[in-house]
KOLVOTOR-461173 format. One line per 4 residues: number of its first residue (from 0); their letters; for each residue x, y, z of C-alpha. Coordinates in steps of 0.05 Angstrom, whole numbers. Each point is the difference from the previous one (the first is absolute). Layout:
REM residues N
NUM) A) X:Y:Z  ...
***
This chain:
REM residues 389
0) MDLK) 3260:2550:1803  -16:-71:-23  -74:-18:-3  -39:-61:-21
4) EQNS) -74:-10:7  -41:-63:-13  -75:3:-12  0:75:14
8) REIN) -68:34:0  -18:50:-55  -6:72:22  -53:47:-29
12) WIAD) 27:71:-3  -52:54:12  3:58:-49  -56:44:27
16) PVQR) 25:47:56  -69:0:34  0:-76:3  72:0:27
20) FQLV) -18:43:60  -64:-38:11  43:-63:7  46:37:48
24) KTYL) -58:24:44  -34:-68:-1  58:-46:12  61:39:24
28) LNHT) -17:63:39  24:-9:72  25:-69:-17  69:-30:2
32) VSIK) 37:-10:-66  68:-31:-14  56:38:-34  22:-35:-64
36) KPPY) 73:13:13  53:-49:26  -5:-34:48  -75:2:-13
40) FFEA) -26:-1:72  -2:74:20  -70:26:11  -36:66:-10
44) IVAE) -70:28:12  -41:38:-52  -20:59:44  -36:47:-49
48) SFEK) -18:7:-73  -4:65:-40  -37:-17:-64  2:69:-32
52) ENLL) 76:5:10  10:-74:-17  39:-9:64  3:-50:57
56) LIHI) 25:14:71  35:-63:25  25:-11:70  64:-42:4
60) PTGI) 16:-15:74  72:-22:-15  15:61:-43  28:-4:-70
64) KLVK) 53:36:-42  -27:21:-68  19:51:-53  -53:44:-32
68) GESI) -25:-33:-63  21:-70:23  -49:-56:-19  -25:-48:54
72) SFFK) -56:-50:5  -44:-23:58  -43:-62:2  -54:-32:41
76) TFAK) -14:-74:0  -69:-15:27  -59:-32:-38  37:26:-62
80) YLQL) 69:28:-15  -2:76:-8  60:41:-22  12:76:3
84) DCVF) 54:29:-46  21:68:26  52:55:-8  29:34:62
88) EKEY) -17:74:5  23:23:69  2:-15:75  -63:31:29
92) EEYN) 21:-7:73  40:-51:40  -16:-70:-25  -54:27:-46
96) YLFR) 13:5:-75  -37:26:-61  -2:-43:-62  -29:12:-68
100) LVNI) -44:-58:-22  23:-24:-69  -36:-66:-7  -41:-50:39
104) GITE) -13:-73:-16  -41:-57:29  0:-74:-15  -59:-36:-32
108) TARE) 8:-62:43  -2:3:75  49:-26:51  -36:-47:47
112) EDRI) 36:22:64  31:63:28  75:-3:10  20:20:71
116) PVPS) 68:29:19  39:-45:48  45:32:53  66:-38:9
120) EVAF) -13:-8:74  -66:-36:-15  23:-50:-54  56:-15:-49
124) ASNL) 18:-54:-50  57:-50:5  20:-73:-14  -6:11:-74
128) VTYK) 11:-61:-44  53:12:-53  54:-34:-42  75:-7:0
132) FFPG) -4:2:-76  -59:13:-46  -14:-55:-50  -10:26:-70
136) DKKE) 41:64:7  46:-1:-60  47:49:34  9:-45:61
140) KIPN) 46:-60:-3  -28:-66:26  39:-16:64  54:-54:0
144) IVAE) -39:-39:52  -52:-17:-54  54:-31:-45  29:-37:61
148) LFSK) -69:-28:16  -10:-23:-72  68:-35:3  -18:-34:66
152) YQEK) -66:-27:-26  32:-21:-66  52:-41:36  -52:-32:45
156) LREG) -45:-20:-59  58:-26:-41  20:-45:57  -71:-28:0
160) NFPN) -41:-19:-61  20:56:-48  74:-4:-17  -7:43:-63
164) LRID) -42:56:32  20:74:-3  -23:60:40  20:67:-29
168) KFGF) -17:74:8  -36:33:-57  52:42:-35  0:21:-72
172) VSNR) -46:-50:-35  13:-17:-73  -35:-67:3  -72:4:-25
176) KLEV) -25:-52:49  31:35:61  -27:67:-25  -71:-28:-1
180) VRKT) 9:-32:69  23:66:29  -54:41:-34  -59:-47:16
184) QKIL) 27:-26:67  -28:-67:-21  33:-69:-2  26:-31:-65
188) YIHD) -11:-75:4  13:-48:-58  -12:-70:26  18:-35:-66
192) SSDP) 33:42:-54  -17:-51:-54  -75:8:12  -33:60:-35
196) ENFR) -55:2:53  52:16:53  11:68:-34  -72:20:14
200) SKDP) -30:15:68  -66:24:28  27:5:71  4:75:17
204) SLID) 62:-11:43  38:-30:-59  26:31:-63  -34:-20:-64
208) FEKE) 62:-12:-42  -37:3:-67  -36:66:15  53:36:42
212) IVSD) 68:-23:-25  1:-34:-69  -61:-18:-41  40:-47:-46
216) IPSA) -5:-64:43  38:-47:-49  58:50:0  -1:4:76
220) IQTY) 1:-76:5  59:-2:-47  37:52:42  -11:-41:64
224) NNEN) 25:-62:-37  62:36:-25  15:24:71  -12:-70:27
228) IKSE) -54:25:48  -53:-53:13  -36:39:54  5:69:31
232) VVIP) -27:43:56  15:74:13  -30:31:63  5:74:18
236) IVYS) 18:21:71  -48:58:10  4:49:58  -70:22:19
240) DDHC) -38:29:60  -54:52:14  48:59:-6  29:-7:-70
244) EPFP) -14:-28:-69  23:-73:-10  72:0:-26  40:-59:-28
248) LGVI) 67:-4:35  26:-65:-30  -17:-66:-32  5:-75:14
252) SLHS) 15:-39:-64  5:-75:-11  14:-37:-65  0:-75:-9
256) SEKN) 28:-39:-59  -19:-68:27  -68:1:33  -63:41:4
260) ISEE) -6:49:58  -63:-20:37  -55:47:22  16:-18:72
264) EMKE) 72:22:-10  -24:65:-32  -45:14:60  58:-17:48
268) LTSV) 45:52:-34  -57:51:0  -6:-10:75  76:12:6
272) ANEI) -7:65:-40  -54:24:49  43:-20:59  59:40:-28
276) TDVI) -47:60:-8  -23:-7:72  72:-1:26  18:63:-40
280) RTWN) -63:36:22  13:-16:73  71:25:-5  -19:62:-40
284) TFRT) -58:24:43  9:37:65  -35:52:44  28:69:15
288) TTSY) -1:27:72  -1:74:-18  -60:43:18  -38:34:-57
292) KILD) -47:60:6  -73:-14:-17  -24:65:-31  -73:-18:-2
296) ISKK) -46:-61:6  -71:-24:-12  -34:-68:3  16:-9:-74
300) GMCV) 73:20:-2  57:45:24  56:45:-22  69:-15:29
304) RIQD) 68:35:-6  63:-44:-11  63:39:13  51:-56:-14
308) KKLA) 32:15:-68  9:-73:-20  -72:-17:16  -23:64:-34
312) DLLP) 31:-25:-64  -22:-73:9  -73:4:24  -29:34:-62
316) KFKT) 15:-65:-37  -45:-39:48  -73:-15:-15  -19:-8:73
320) IELD) 28:20:68  -1:-39:64  16:33:67  -24:11:72
324) ILFK) -37:60:29  20:13:72  -54:37:37  20:26:69
328) KQRP) -2:-53:55  -24:-54:-49  33:-60:-31  21:8:-73
332) LPVS) -57:-2:-50  20:-35:-65  -29:29:-64  13:-7:-74
336) GEIR) -23:42:-59  4:17:-73  45:58:-20  -49:49:-33
340) WWKK) 49:58:-9  68:24:22  42:63:-3  66:26:27
344) DEKG) 10:65:36  58:49:-7  40:-40:52  -8:-65:-39
348) ALIL) -48:-31:50  -53:-45:-30  -74:15:12  -42:-63:-12
352) GLEF) -76:-3:-7  -26:-68:20  -68:-34:-7  -8:-52:55
356) HKKP) -14:-73:-17  -61:-29:36  8:-75:7  -51:-45:35
360) EKAL) 55:-35:39  23:69:26  -69:21:27  26:13:71
364) ETKR) 56:45:-26  -49:37:-44  -47:12:59  59:27:42
368) LEKN) 20:47:-56  -71:26:-9  -8:11:75  65:40:5
372) TDIL) -19:40:-62  -68:18:31  35:25:63  49:42:-41
376) TQQF) -58:29:-41  -38:20:63  62:33:30  17:36:-65
380) KKII) -71:29:-7  3:26:72  66:36:-15  -27:30:-65
384) SKRV) -65:24:33  41:35:55  45:34:-53  -59:25:-39
388) S) -38:25:61
***
C-alpha cells in the first residue's frame, strides 16, 4: 500500500501496561474506534478491557475475517490521535472478538476538530478540478497542442514588430543562459551588450548576468560582439497555479543586431508569455463529474476516496485540491484544501486527507460548511449514544 504523510503528528508509545489500560478505560471503553485496515472506514466499539489478561473485547458490527496471531490496529481521532496495536486471539461470540494489546500510542499535539463519518446518502464530493497533463512530470510528454500554440504566437509576433523572435519548448538545454532562465524562471534582459552595467541587475524579476551566468563581463561583451548580438531578451513561459509548483514549459527569445530592445518591448513580450500560459491553463484544466466518497469530515478538513485510477496516480502530485461537496438537497458547496497526506488501498483507490482553505472572500461558503458539519456531528453523536446504550 502506498502512503505519504505531510506534517504528521508524533506518536508517544506507552510502555507501562498499567498506563496503557488506563488510557483505554479513560478514552476508549464503550467508544467507537476505526479499524486501520483498508478501506479505513470500518468501525468497532471497545466493549471490555481485561488488564490482567492483557486483552480487549472489541465489538465489530460488520464482522471481520482474521487469523489467530494476525496483527491489526485500531485508532480514535478526537482531541488527540490514539492508536491501539493488537493481535487477534479468537472470536468470543458473534461480532465480538478478543485481541491481545501489544502497544498503544497517543499524539503530543491535539487535533482541533473531531472527524465525523459521512454516509453517501448525506453527502459526497464531485466536480474535482484536475489536469489533462501534469506540468513538471518528467515521465509525461508535453502535448502537441502546446507546440502548436507556441508556433501560432511566434508567427503572429513575427508578422508584427518582432521578425527575429523565436518561441520554443524547453528540451535538452546545453546553453548556459537558457539553463539559468529555466532554473530561476526569471527574464534575461540585455538592453545594450556593449555596456557593462547592462550585465548587472537589482530587479528580482531579472537575471543578474554577472552573478548568475558569467562573472567575466569583458569576456561576455566580447562573446555578444562575436555573435553580432547588440541586444537580447529571453523570457520563460511558466505554467503556474494553486495546484502545482511553477514549471517552465518554453521560452520566448529575441536577439537584435541593429537596435536595442526597449524595456517596453520586453514588457510586451512578458505579457505575451503570461497570455500563452493562461491559454494553456484554460485548455488543460477541467472538472470531473464522478462522485467520490467522503469518508469523514470536520470544520478543518476531510478525508475523501478517489476510485479513478488515472486520478489516483495524478492527484498525489498536487499541492492543493479544489472540488465541490454536494450535501443532500443543497446546491454544490465549493471547497479547496491542502493535501496533508494520502495513501492507496489494496484496490488502488486513493485516500486523500485535506485541510480546508479559509479565505475571507469565501466566508459564506465557510459558514455553510460549518453549519452542515455541526448537523452531521449532532446526528453522529446521537447514533453513537444509542449504540452504546
